[in-house]
C-alpha positions in Angstrom: -29.7 28.9 -63.8 -29.2 32.6 -63.8 -31.1 32.8 -67.1 -34.3 31.2 -65.9 -36.9 34.0 -65.7 -38.5 34.9 -62.4 -41.7 32.9 -61.9 -40.7 30.3 -64.5 -39.4 26.8 -64.3 -37.5 24.4 -66.5 -36.6 20.8 -66.2 -33.2 19.3 -65.7 -33.5 17.9 -69.2 -34.3 21.3 -70.7 -31.3 22.7 -68.7 -29.0 20.1 -70.1 -30.2 20.8 -73.7 -29.7 24.5 -73.2 -26.1 23.7 -72.1 -25.7 21.6 -75.3 -25.0 18.5 -73.3 -28.2 16.4 -73.2 -26.5 13.5 -71.5 -25.4 15.5 -68.5 -28.7 15.6 -66.6 -27.3 13.8 -63.5 -24.2 16.0 -63.4 -26.4 19.1 -63.8 -28.7 17.9 -61.0 -25.7 17.3 -58.8 -24.3 20.7 -59.5 -27.6 22.3 -58.8 -27.7 20.4 -55.5 -24.4 21.9 -54.4 -25.5 25.5 -55.0 -25.0 27.4 -51.7 -26.6 30.6 -53.0 -30.2 29.2 -53.2 -32.0 32.4 -53.9 -29.3 34.4 -55.7 -28.7 31.5 -58.1 -32.3 30.3 -58.6 -31.8 26.5 -58.6 -35.3 26.2 -57.1 -36.6 26.9 -60.6 -35.3 23.6 -62.0 -37.8 20.8 -61.6 -38.2 17.1 -62.6 -39.3 16.2 -66.1 -42.7 15.0 -64.7 -43.2 18.3 -63.0 -42.2 17.1 -59.6 -40.3 19.4 -57.2 -37.2 17.3 -56.9 -34.4 17.8 -54.4 -33.5 21.2 -53.1 -30.8 21.9 -50.5 -33.2 24.2 -48.6 -35.9 21.5 -48.5 -38.7 20.7 -50.9 -41.1 22.8 -48.8 -38.9 25.9 -49.3 -38.6 25.2 -53.1 -42.4 25.0 -53.3 -42.8 28.2 -51.2 -40.3 30.1 -53.4 -42.0 29.0 -56.6 -45.5 29.8 -55.2 -44.2 33.2 -54.0 -42.7 34.1 -57.4 -46.0 33.1 -59.1 -48.0 35.3 -56.7 -45.6 38.3 -57.1 -45.8 38.3 -60.9 -49.4 37.0 -61.1 -48.3 34.0 -63.2 -45.9 31.1 -62.9 -46.0 27.5 -62.1 -44.8 25.0 -59.6 -45.4 22.1 -61.9 -44.4 21.4 -65.5 -47.1 22.4 -68.0 -47.4 19.8 -70.7 
C-alpha cells in the first residue's frame, strides 16, 4: 500500500497481482482492514474492482473524503475505478 501514489487508487485485485498472489484477494482485503495507521499506510487508496469504495476502518465517508481531498490537492485523482 505504501507504493500507491498520492491521489491514485488501485483495486484489491490489482494489489494481489502486484504481490504476485492473485488468489489472495480476501486475505489482502482483511489485512488492509486491520491497518491501524489509516493515513500513514494509505489503505484508503484500495477500492473494489467495480470502483466501489469498499470497507474502511475509519468509515466509508472518511475514505471518500481522503480520496476527494487527495484529488483536489494534486488537481487529479479518482474515487472510482476508471475503466
